[in-house]
Backbone as JSON Lines, residues from 0, in Angstrom:
{"i":0,"aa":"M","n":[139.97,184.85,56.23],"ca":[140.14,183.88,57.29],"c":[141.55,183.33,57.19]}
{"i":1,"aa":"S","n":[142.22,183.35,58.3],"ca":[143.61,182.88,58.31],"c":[143.65,181.36,58.38]}
{"i":2,"aa":"T","n":[144.81,180.82,58.09],"ca":[144.96,179.36,58.14],"c":[144.78,178.84,59.56]}
{"i":3,"aa":"E","n":[145.13,179.68,60.54],"ca":[144.96,179.29,61.95],"c":[143.48,179.12,62.28]}
{"i":4,"aa":"D","n":[142.7,180.05,61.78],"ca":[141.25,179.97,62.03],"c":[140.62,178.77,61.31]}
{"i":5,"aa":"K","n":[141.12,178.48,60.09],"ca":[140.6,177.34,59.34],"c":[140.87,176.04,60.07]}
{"i":6,"aa":"K","n":[142.12,175.92,60.65],"ca":[142.45,174.7,61.4],"c":[141.57,174.56,62.63]}
{"i":7,"aa":"K","n":[141.37,175.72,63.31],"ca":[140.55,175.71,64.51],"c":[139.1,175.3,64.19]}
{"i":8,"aa":"G","n":[138.62,175.85,63.1],"ca":[137.25,175.51,62.69],"c":[137.13,174.05,62.29]}
{"i":9,"aa":"K","n":[138.17,173.54,61.61],"ca":[138.15,172.14,61.2],"c":[138.21,171.23,62.42]}
{"i":10,"aa":"N","n":[139.05,171.61,63.41],"ca":[139.14,170.8,64.64],"c":[137.83,170.81,65.41]}
{"i":11,"aa":"S","n":[137.19,172.0,65.48],"ca":[135.92,172.03,66.22],"c":[134.85,171.23,65.49]}
{"i":12,"aa":"E","n":[134.93,171.21,64.12],"ca":[134.0,170.41,63.36],"c":[134.25,168.93,63.59]}
{"i":13,"aa":"E","n":[135.52,168.53,63.64],"ca":[135.84,167.14,63.9],"c":[135.4,166.74,65.3]}
{"i":14,"aa":"M","n":[135.56,167.64,66.24],"ca":[135.14,167.35,67.61],"c":[133.63,167.16,67.67]}
{"i":15,"aa":"S","n":[132.92,168.0,66.97],"ca":[131.47,167.85,67.03],"c":[131.03,166.55,66.36]}
{"i":16,"aa":"R","n":[131.69,166.17,65.29],"ca":[131.37,164.9,64.65],"c":[131.7,163.74,65.59]}
{"i":17,"aa":"R","n":[132.85,163.81,66.25],"ca":[133.24,162.77,67.21],"c":[132.24,162.72,68.35]}
{"i":18,"aa":"R","n":[131.86,163.88,68.8],"ca":[130.89,163.93,69.91],"c":[129.54,163.34,69.48]}
{"i":19,"aa":"F","n":[129.15,163.67,68.25],"ca":[127.9,163.14,67.74],"c":[127.9,161.6,67.73]}
{"i":20,"aa":"F","n":[128.95,161.01,67.19],"ca":[129.02,159.55,67.14],"c":[129.15,158.94,68.54]}
{"i":21,"aa":"N","n":[129.79,159.69,69.42],"ca":[129.89,159.25,70.81],"c":[128.49,159.19,71.45]}
{"i":22,"aa":"L","n":[127.7,160.22,71.22],"ca":[126.34,160.25,71.75],"c":[125.49,159.12,71.16]}
{"i":23,"aa":"I","n":[125.61,158.89,69.87],"ca":[124.86,157.81,69.22],"c":[125.24,156.46,69.83]}
{"i":24,"aa":"G","n":[126.52,156.25,70.04],"ca":[126.97,154.97,70.61],"c":[126.46,154.77,72.02]}
{"i":25,"aa":"W","n":[126.59,155.78,72.85],"ca":[126.11,155.65,74.24],"c":[124.57,155.55,74.29]}
{"i":26,"aa":"G","n":[123.91,156.28,73.43],"ca":[122.45,156.22,73.4],"c":[121.96,154.83,73.0]}
{"i":27,"aa":"G","n":[122.6,154.22,72.0],"ca":[122.23,152.87,71.59],"c":[122.48,151.85,72.68]}
{"i":28,"aa":"L","n":[123.6,152.01,73.37],"ca":[123.92,151.08,74.47],"c":[122.89,151.2,75.59]}
{"i":29,"aa":"L","n":[122.55,152.44,75.96],"ca":[121.55,152.64,77.02],"c":[120.17,152.13,76.6]}
{"i":30,"aa":"A","n":[119.81,152.33,75.33],"ca":[118.51,151.84,74.86],"c":[118.44,150.32,74.91]}
{"i":31,"aa":"S","n":[119.51,149.66,74.51],"ca":[119.5,148.19,74.56],"c":[119.49,147.68,76.0]}
{"i":32,"aa":"M","n":[120.16,148.37,76.91],"ca":[120.12,147.96,78.32],"c":[118.73,148.18,78.91]}
{"i":33,"aa":"G","n":[118.07,149.29,78.52],"ca":[116.7,149.55,78.99],"c":[115.74,148.5,78.48]}
{"i":34,"aa":"G","n":[115.88,148.12,77.2],"ca":[115.01,147.09,76.63],"c":[115.22,145.75,77.32]}
{"i":35,"aa":"S","n":[116.45,145.44,77.63],"ca":[116.73,144.19,78.36],"c":[116.13,144.22,79.75]}
{"i":36,"aa":"A","n":[116.18,145.37,80.42],"ca":[115.61,145.49,81.76],"c":[114.09,145.31,81.72]}
{"i":37,"aa":"V","n":[113.43,145.9,80.71],"ca":[111.98,145.75,80.59],"c":[111.63,144.3,80.29]}
{"i":38,"aa":"G","n":[112.4,143.64,79.43],"ca":[112.16,142.23,79.13],"c":[112.33,141.36,80.36]}
{"i":39,"aa":"T","n":[113.33,141.64,81.17],"ca":[113.55,140.88,82.41],"c":[112.4,141.11,83.38]}
{"i":40,"aa":"Y","n":[111.94,142.34,83.49],"ca":[110.81,142.65,84.39],"c":[109.55,141.9,83.93]}
{"i":41,"aa":"K","n":[109.27,141.92,82.63],"ca":[108.08,141.21,82.13],"c":[108.21,139.7,82.3]}
{"i":42,"aa":"F","n":[109.42,139.19,82.25],"ca":[109.63,137.76,82.46],"c":[109.27,137.37,83.89]}
{"i":43,"aa":"M","n":[109.51,138.27,84.83],"ca":[109.21,137.98,86.24],"c":[107.71,137.93,86.5]}
{"i":44,"aa":"F","n":[106.9,138.6,85.68],"ca":[105.45,138.64,85.84],"c":[104.81,138.16,84.53]}
{"i":45,"aa":"P","n":[104.71,136.85,84.31],"ca":[104.19,136.35,83.04],"c":[102.71,136.68,82.86]}
{"i":46,"aa":"T","n":[102.3,136.72,81.62],"ca":[100.91,137.0,81.29],"c":[100.08,135.76,81.58]}
{"i":47,"aa":"V","n":[99.08,135.91,82.42],"ca":[98.24,134.8,82.82],"c":[96.79,135.21,82.6]}
{"i":48,"aa":"L","n":[96.01,134.31,82.02],"ca":[94.59,134.57,81.8],"c":[93.8,133.88,82.91]}
{"i":49,"aa":"Y","n":[93.14,134.66,83.72],"ca":[92.34,134.1,84.8],"c":[90.91,133.92,84.3]}
{"i":50,"aa":"E","n":[90.45,132.68,84.28],"ca":[89.09,132.38,83.84],"c":[88.25,131.97,85.02]}
{"i":51,"aa":"P","n":[86.96,132.18,84.94],"ca":[86.1,131.74,86.04],"c":[86.09,130.22,86.14]}
{"i":52,"aa":"P","n":[85.78,129.68,87.3],"ca":[85.75,128.23,87.44],"c":[84.66,127.61,86.58]}
{"i":53,"aa":"T","n":[84.88,126.37,86.15],"ca":[83.91,125.7,85.29],"c":[82.9,124.89,86.09]}
{"i":54,"aa":"V","n":[83.17,124.67,87.36],"ca":[82.22,124.01,88.25],"c":[81.89,125.0,89.35]}
{"i":55,"aa":"F","n":[80.61,125.34,89.48],"ca":[80.24,126.39,90.43],"c":[78.81,126.16,90.93]}
{"i":56,"aa":"K","n":[78.52,126.8,92.06],"ca":[77.18,126.7,92.65],"c":[76.37,127.93,92.24]}
{"i":57,"aa":"I","n":[75.07,127.71,92.03],"ca":[74.23,128.83,91.58],"c":[73.09,129.13,92.55]}
{"i":58,"aa":"G","n":[72.94,128.37,93.61],"ca":[71.85,128.59,94.56],"c":[70.97,127.35,94.65]}
{"i":59,"aa":"K","n":[69.94,127.45,95.45],"ca":[69.04,126.3,95.63],"c":[68.01,126.26,94.5]}
{"i":60,"aa":"V","n":[67.41,125.1,94.31],"ca":[66.4,124.93,93.26],"c":[65.25,125.9,93.48]}
{"i":61,"aa":"T","n":[64.89,126.12,94.73],"ca":[63.76,126.99,95.03],"c":[64.07,128.47,94.78]}
{"i":62,"aa":"D","n":[65.36,128.81,94.55],"ca":[65.71,130.2,94.24],"c":[65.3,130.6,92.82]}
{"i":63,"aa":"F","n":[64.94,129.62,92.01],"ca":[64.59,129.89,90.62],"c":[63.1,129.65,90.39]}
{"i":64,"aa":"G","n":[62.46,130.62,89.77],"ca":[61.04,130.5,89.48],"c":[60.81,129.69,88.22]}
{"i":65,"aa":"M","n":[59.55,129.48,87.9],"ca":[59.19,128.75,86.69],"c":[59.62,129.56,85.46]}
{"i":66,"aa":"G","n":[60.09,128.86,84.46],"ca":[60.51,129.5,83.22],"c":[62.01,129.7,83.15]}
{"i":67,"aa":"V","n":[62.42,130.65,82.34],"ca":[63.84,130.9,82.09],"c":[64.33,132.01,83.0]}
{"i":68,"aa":"D","n":[65.42,131.73,83.71],"ca":[66.06,132.73,84.57],"c":[67.35,133.17,83.89]}
{"i":69,"aa":"E","n":[67.46,134.48,83.64],"ca":[68.61,135.02,82.91],"c":[69.66,135.67,83.8]}
{"i":70,"aa":"R","n":[69.56,135.53,85.1],"ca":[70.48,136.22,86.0],"c":[71.95,135.84,85.78]}
{"i":71,"aa":"L","n":[72.21,134.63,85.35],"ca":[73.59,134.17,85.22],"c":[74.08,134.16,83.77]}
{"i":72,"aa":"K","n":[73.34,134.78,82.89],"ca":[73.7,134.76,81.47],"c":[75.03,135.47,81.22]}
{"i":73,"aa":"K","n":[75.2,136.66,81.74],"ca":[76.44,137.41,81.49],"c":[77.61,136.86,82.3]}
{"i":74,"aa":"E","n":[77.35,136.55,83.56],"ca":[78.43,136.12,84.45],"c":[78.92,134.71,84.13]}
{"i":75,"aa":"R","n":[77.99,133.77,83.86],"ca":[78.36,132.36,83.69],"c":[77.98,131.77,82.35]}
{"i":76,"aa":"Q","n":[77.35,132.52,81.48],"ca":[76.91,132.05,80.16],"c":[75.94,130.88,80.26]}
{"i":77,"aa":"I","n":[74.98,130.99,81.17],"ca":[73.96,129.94,81.29],"c":[72.6,130.57,81.52]}
{"i":78,"aa":"W","n":[71.58,129.8,81.15],"ca":[70.2,130.09,81.54],"c":[69.76,128.94,82.43]}
{"i":79,"aa":"V","n":[69.07,129.25,83.49],"ca":[68.5,128.22,84.35],"c":[67.03,128.14,84.01]}
{"i":80,"aa":"V","n":[66.59,126.95,83.62],"ca":[65.2,126.74,83.21],"c":[64.56,125.79,84.21]}
{"i":81,"aa":"R","n":[63.42,126.22,84.72],"ca":[62.68,125.37,85.67],"c":[61.28,125.19,85.12]}
{"i":82,"aa":"N","n":[60.84,123.93,85.11],"ca":[59.46,123.63,84.73],"c":[58.82,122.81,85.82]}
{"i":83,"aa":"E","n":[57.62,122.32,85.6],"ca":[56.91,121.57,86.65],"c":[57.57,120.24,86.97]}
{"i":84,"aa":"R","n":[58.42,119.72,86.07],"ca":[59.08,118.43,86.3],"c":[60.45,118.59,86.96]}
{"i":85,"aa":"G","n":[61.09,119.75,86.8],"ca":[62.41,119.91,87.4],"c":[63.16,121.11,86.85]}
{"i":86,"aa":"L","n":[64.49,121.01,86.92],"ca":[65.37,122.13,86.55],"c":[66.5,121.64,85.65]}
{"i":87,"aa":"Y","n":[66.84,122.43,84.65],"ca":[68.0,122.16,83.81],"c":[68.67,123.47,83.45]}
{"i":88,"aa":"V","n":[69.91,123.37,82.98],"ca":[70.71,124.55,82.67],"c":[71.1,124.49,81.19]}
{"i":89,"aa":"L","n":[70.76,125.53,80.45],"ca":[71.16,125.65,79.05],"c":[72.38,126.56,78.94]}
{"i":90,"aa":"V","n":[73.32,126.17,78.11],"ca":[74.51,126.98,77.86],"c":[74.14,128.03,76.83]}
{"i":91,"aa":"S","n":[74.38,129.3,77.14],"ca":[73.93,130.39,76.25],"c":[74.96,130.68,75.16]}
{"i":92,"aa":"I","n":[75.3,129.65,74.4],"ca":[76.2,129.8,73.26],"c":[75.49,129.21,72.05]}
{"i":93,"aa":"C","n":[75.3,130.05,71.03],"ca":[74.63,129.58,69.81],"c":[75.48,128.5,69.14]}
{"i":94,"aa":"R","n":[74.84,127.46,68.67],"ca":[75.57,126.34,68.06],"c":[75.96,126.63,66.62]}
{"i":95,"aa":"H","n":[75.59,127.77,66.1],"ca":[75.99,128.1,64.74],"c":[77.41,128.63,64.72]}
{"i":96,"aa":"L","n":[77.64,129.8,65.36],"ca":[78.98,130.39,65.37],"c":[79.42,130.88,66.75]}
{"i":97,"aa":"G","n":[78.71,130.49,67.79],"ca":[79.16,130.84,69.14],"c":[78.69,132.18,69.65]}
{"i":98,"aa":"C","n":[77.7,132.78,69.06],"ca":[77.16,134.05,69.54],"c":[76.34,133.79,70.81]}
{"i":99,"aa":"T","n":[75.85,134.85,71.42],"ca":[75.02,134.73,72.61],"c":[73.58,135.09,72.25]}
{"i":100,"aa":"P","n":[72.69,134.12,72.21],"ca":[71.28,134.42,71.9],"c":[70.61,135.18,73.05]}
{"i":101,"aa":"N","n":[69.47,135.76,72.75],"ca":[68.67,136.48,73.74],"c":[67.37,135.72,73.96]}
{"i":102,"aa":"W","n":[66.83,135.85,75.17],"ca":[65.58,135.2,75.52],"c":[64.44,136.19,75.32]}
{"i":103,"aa":"F","n":[63.41,135.76,74.6],"ca":[62.22,136.58,74.39],"c":[61.04,135.88,75.06]}
{"i":104,"aa":"P","n":[60.66,136.31,76.27],"ca":[59.62,135.59,77.01],"c":[58.26,135.62,76.33]}
{"i":105,"aa":"D","n":[57.95,136.69,75.59],"ca":[56.65,136.75,74.93],"c":[56.53,135.72,73.81]}
{"i":106,"aa":"Q","n":[57.64,135.36,73.19],"ca":[57.64,134.37,72.12],"c":[58.03,132.98,72.61]}
{"i":107,"aa":"Q","n":[58.54,132.92,73.86],"ca":[59.07,131.66,74.41],"c":[60.16,131.09,73.49]}
{"i":108,"aa":"R","n":[61.05,131.96,73.04],"ca":[62.12,131.57,72.12],"c":[63.43,132.26,72.49]}
{"i":109,"aa":"F","n":[64.53,131.55,72.22],"ca":[65.86,132.16,72.25],"c":[66.18,132.52,70.81]}
{"i":110,"aa":"R","n":[66.62,133.75,70.6],"ca":[66.94,134.19,69.24],"c":[68.37,134.72,69.21]}
{"i":111,"aa":"C","n":[69.14,134.22,68.25],"ca":[70.51,134.69,68.07],"c":[70.46,135.97,67.24]}
{"i":112,"aa":"P","n":[71.0,137.07,67.74],"ca":[70.91,138.34,67.0],"c":[71.83,138.41,65.79]}
{"i":113,"aa":"C","n":[72.8,137.55,65.7],"ca":[73.79,137.67,64.62],"c":[73.33,137.03,63.32]}
{"i":114,"aa":"H","n":[72.88,135.78,63.38],"ca":[72.55,135.08,62.15],"c":[71.15,134.51,62.13]}
{"i":115,"aa":"G","n":[70.37,134.77,63.17],"ca":[68.96,134.44,63.15],"c":[68.59,133.04,63.59]}
{"i":116,"aa":"S","n":[69.45,132.35,64.31],"ca":[69.05,131.03,64.81],"c":[67.99,131.21,65.89]}
{"i":117,"aa":"I","n":[67.03,130.3,65.89],"ca":[65.92,130.37,66.84],"c":[65.84,129.05,67.58]}
{"i":118,"aa":"Y","n":[65.78,129.12,68.91],"ca":[65.68,127.93,69.75],"c":[64.43,128.04,70.62]}
{"i":119,"aa":"D","n":[63.85,126.87,70.95],"ca":[62.73,126.9,71.89],"c":[63.26,126.79,73.32]}
{"i":120,"aa":"I","n":[62.36,126.71,74.29],"ca":[62.75,126.72,75.7],"c":[63.52,125.45,76.08]}
{"i":121,"aa":"Y","n":[63.42,124.4,75.26],"ca":[64.15,123.15,75.53],"c":[65.52,123.13,74.84]}
{"i":122,"aa":"G","n":[65.78,124.13,74.01],"ca":[67.05,124.19,73.29],"c":[66.98,123.62,71.89]}
{"i":123,"aa":"N","n":[65.79,123.17,71.44],"ca":[65.63,122.65,70.08],"c":[65.71,123.79,69.07]}
{"i":124,"aa":"V","n":[66.23,123.48,67.89],"ca":[66.36,124.48,66.85],"c":[65.03,124.63,66.13]}
{"i":125,"aa":"R","n":[64.45,125.8,66.16],"ca":[63.16,126.07,65.5],"c":[63.3,126.88,64.22]}
{"i":126,"aa":"G","n":[64.51,127.36,63.95],"ca":[64.74,128.1,62.72],"c":[66.16,128.6,62.66]}
{"i":127,"aa":"G","n":[66.57,129.04,61.47],"ca":[67.9,129.6,61.31],"c":[68.95,128.57,60.97]}
{"i":128,"aa":"P","n":[70.19,129.01,60.91],"ca":[71.26,128.13,60.41],"c":[71.89,127.21,61.45]}
{"i":129,"aa":"A","n":[71.48,127.26,62.71],"ca":[72.13,126.44,63.74],"c":[72.04,124.95,63.4]}
{"i":130,"aa":"P","n":[73.15,124.22,63.42],"ca":[73.14,122.81,63.04],"c":[72.84,121.86,64.2]}
{"i":131,"aa":"R","n":[72.87,122.35,65.44],"ca":[72.67,121.5,66.61],"c":[71.81,122.23,67.63]}
{"i":132,"aa":"T","n":[71.29,121.46,68.59],"ca":[70.51,122.06,69.68],"c":[71.44,122.71,70.69]}
{"i":133,"aa":"L","n":[70.87,123.54,71.57],"ca":[71.68,124.15,72.62],"c":[72.17,123.07,73.57]}
{"i":134,"aa":"W","n":[73.37,123.28,74.11],"ca":[73.91,122.33,75.09],"c":[73.17,122.48,76.41]}
{"i":135,"aa":"R","n":[73.07,121.38,77.14],"ca":[72.64,121.42,78.53],"c":[73.84,121.08,79.38]}
{"i":136,"aa":"A","n":[74.08,121.89,80.38],"ca":[75.22,121.65,81.28],"c":[74.81,120.65,82.36]}
{"i":137,"aa":"S","n":[75.8,119.95,82.86],"ca":[75.57,118.98,83.93],"c":[75.21,119.72,85.22]}
{"i":138,"aa":"V","n":[74.18,119.24,85.91],"ca":[73.76,119.83,87.17],"c":[73.59,118.73,88.22]}
{"i":139,"aa":"S","n":[73.83,119.09,89.45],"ca":[73.62,118.18,90.59],"c":[73.38,119.06,91.82]}
{"i":140,"aa":"T","n":[72.95,118.42,92.89],"ca":[72.76,119.18,94.14],"c":[73.81,118.75,95.15]}
{"i":141,"aa":"D","n":[74.32,119.73,95.88],"ca":[75.29,119.47,96.93],"c":[74.53,118.91,98.14]}
{"i":142,"aa":"P","n":[74.92,117.73,98.65],"ca":[74.18,117.15,99.77],"c":[74.34,117.95,101.07]}
{"i":143,"aa":"V","n":[75.34,118.76,101.16],"ca":[75.57,119.51,102.41],"c":[74.66,120.73,102.49]}
{"i":144,"aa":"D","n":[74.75,121.62,101.5],"ca":[73.96,122.85,101.57],"c":[72.8,122.88,100.59]}
{"i":145,"aa":"N","n":[72.58,121.8,99.85],"ca":[71.45,121.66,98.93],"c":[71.46,122.68,97.79]}
{"i":146,"aa":"Q","n":[72.63,123.17,97.44],"ca":[72.72,124.11,96.32],"c":[72.98,123.36,95.02]}
{"i":147,"aa":"V","n":[72.56,123.98,93.92],"ca":[72.75,123.4,92.6],"c":[74.18,123.64,92.15]}
{"i":148,"aa":"I","n":[74.85,122.56,91.75],"ca":[76.22,122.64,91.24],"c":[76.16,122.47,89.72]}
{"i":149,"aa":"V","n":[76.74,123.4,89.0],"ca":[76.77,123.34,87.53],"c":[78.18,123.01,87.09]}
{"i":150,"aa":"N","n":[78.31,122.01,86.23],"ca":[79.59,121.7,85.59],"c":[79.48,122.18,84.15]}
{"i":151,"aa":"F","n":[80.1,123.31,83.87],"ca":[79.96,123.97,82.58],"c":[80.57,123.16,81.43]}
{"i":152,"aa":"L","n":[81.57,122.36,81.72],"ca":[82.25,121.63,80.66],"c":[81.61,120.28,80.33]}
{"i":153,"aa":"S","n":[80.81,119.75,81.22],"ca":[80.11,118.5,80.95],"c":[78.76,118.86,80.33]}
{"i":154,"aa":"R","n":[78.61,118.59,79.05],"ca":[77.43,119.06,78.31],"c":[76.72,117.91,77.62]}
{"i":155,"aa":"Q","n":[75.4,118.0,77.61],"ca":[74.58,117.03,76.89],"c":[74.41,117.52,75.46]}
{"i":156,"aa":"D","n":[74.71,116.64,74.5],"ca":[74.63,117.01,73.09],"c":[74.04,115.85,72.28]}
{"i":157,"aa":"P","n":[72.73,115.6,72.41],"ca":[72.13,114.48,71.67],"c":[71.99,114.81,70.19]}
{"i":158,"aa":"D","n":[71.84,113.78,69.37],"ca":[71.62,113.97,67.94],"c":[70.17,114.39,67.72]}
{"i":159,"aa":"P","n":[69.94,115.54,67.13],"ca":[68.57,115.97,66.9],"c":[67.97,115.29,65.67]}
{"i":160,"aa":"E","n":[66.65,115.21,65.67],"ca":[65.93,114.65,64.53],"c":[65.41,115.82,63.7]}
{"i":161,"aa":"S","n":[65.62,115.75,62.4],"ca":[65.17,116.82,61.51],"c":[63.68,116.65,61.23]}
{"i":162,"aa":"T","n":[62.9,117.66,61.56],"ca":[61.45,117.64,61.31],"c":[61.08,118.91,60.55]}
{"i":163,"aa":"A","n":[59.8,119.01,60.21],"ca":[59.34,120.22,59.52],"c":[59.41,121.43,60.44]}
{"i":164,"aa":"N","n":[59.39,121.21,61.76],"ca":[59.44,122.31,62.72],"c":[60.86,122.63,63.18]}
{"i":165,"aa":"G","n":[61.87,121.95,62.66],"ca":[63.25,122.22,63.05],"c":[63.94,120.97,63.56]}
{"i":166,"aa":"L","n":[65.1,121.16,64.19],"ca":[65.87,120.05,64.75],"c":[65.38,119.8,66.16]}
{"i":167,"aa":"I","n":[64.76,118.66,66.38],"ca":[64.08,118.38,67.64],"c":[64.69,117.16,68.31]}
{"i":168,"aa":"V","n":[64.8,117.23,69.62],"ca":[65.17,116.08,70.44],"c":[64.03,115.88,71.42]}
{"i":169,"aa":"E","n":[63.59,114.63,71.56],"ca":[62.51,114.35,72.52],"c":[62.96,114.76,73.92]}
{"i":170,"aa":"E","n":[62.01,115.28,74.67],"ca":[62.35,115.84,75.97],"c":[62.58,114.76,77.03]}
{"i":171,"aa":"A","n":[61.86,113.67,76.97],"ca":[61.99,112.64,78.01],"c":[63.41,112.09,78.13]}
{"i":172,"aa":"P","n":[64.09,111.74,77.03],"ca":[65.47,111.24,77.18],"c":[66.44,112.31,77.68]}
{"i":173,"aa":"R","n":[66.09,113.58,77.51],"ca":[66.98,114.65,77.97],"c":[66.83,114.93,79.46]}
{"i":174,"aa":"E","n":[65.72,114.54,80.03],"ca":[65.48,114.83,81.44],"c":[66.03,113.71,82.32]}
{"i":175,"aa":"V","n":[67.32,113.47,82.17],"ca":[68.0,112.45,82.95],"c":[69.19,113.07,83.67]}
{"i":176,"aa":"A","n":[69.56,112.44,84.79],"ca":[70.74,112.89,85.52],"c":[71.97,112.61,84.66]}
{"i":177,"aa":"P","n":[72.97,113.41,84.65],"ca":[73.2,114.58,85.48],"c":[72.8,115.89,84.81]}
{"i":178,"aa":"Y","n":[71.94,115.84,83.82],"ca":[71.57,117.07,83.11],"c":[70.2,117.61,83.51]}
{"i":179,"aa":"F","n":[69.6,117.01,84.51],"ca":[68.27,117.42,84.93],"c":[68.1,117.1,86.4]}
{"i":180,"aa":"I","n":[67.52,118.01,87.15],"ca":[67.21,117.77,88.56],"c":[65.7,117.71,88.66]}
{"i":181,"aa":"K","n":[65.19,116.53,89.04],"ca":[63.74,116.37,89.16],"c":[63.23,117.07,90.4]}
{"i":182,"aa":"S","n":[62.02,117.62,90.28],"ca":[61.39,118.27,91.43],"c":[61.0,117.21,92.45]}
{"i":183,"aa":"A","n":[61.11,117.58,93.7],"ca":[60.76,116.61,94.76],"c":[59.27,116.54,94.95]}
C-alpha cells in the first residue's frame, strides 16, 4: 500500500468519524425537539378524570319493588331497599376496606367477598371485621316529576351498639328524612 493510499484511507476514515458525530448531533437535536413537541401537545389536552355526578335521579318510588334492588349497584354503587314503611338507599361500599359486598336474597344478607363482613338488609354488621354499619345515602323526591333524588355524598353514619348479634343501630331513628322516604 502506497503512502498515497494510506492518506486517502485515513481521510475517508476521518470523514466517516466526522459524519458519525454529525449524525449523532443532529439525531439528538431532532429527538429533543420531538419530545418538546409531544410535551406541548399533551399540555394542550390535560388529563382530566370524569366522574359520574354525586346527585342523581333513580326513578319513582313505585319503580322499585319490595326488598333489595341491585340494578344500580355497578353504575352508581347503591342498593335501593324498599319495605312496607318506605324506601332507603344503601351505599354498596364495605366499611372494612371499601370492597363491594354482594346481596344474597336467600340469606337476606350482604356479604363482602374479600374479608367476610356480613350485613343485614338494614346495613347492620352481623359478622366479620367491618367496624361500622353500611352508609345510607340521602334521598328525597323531586316535586316536579316525583322521582327519587339520591345525594351520594350525604351519608347517614350513626354510632352502632355492640351486641351479641353484631353492631346494631335501631331502625326507627334511621328512618328519618333525608335518609328515608316514607310510603304514602
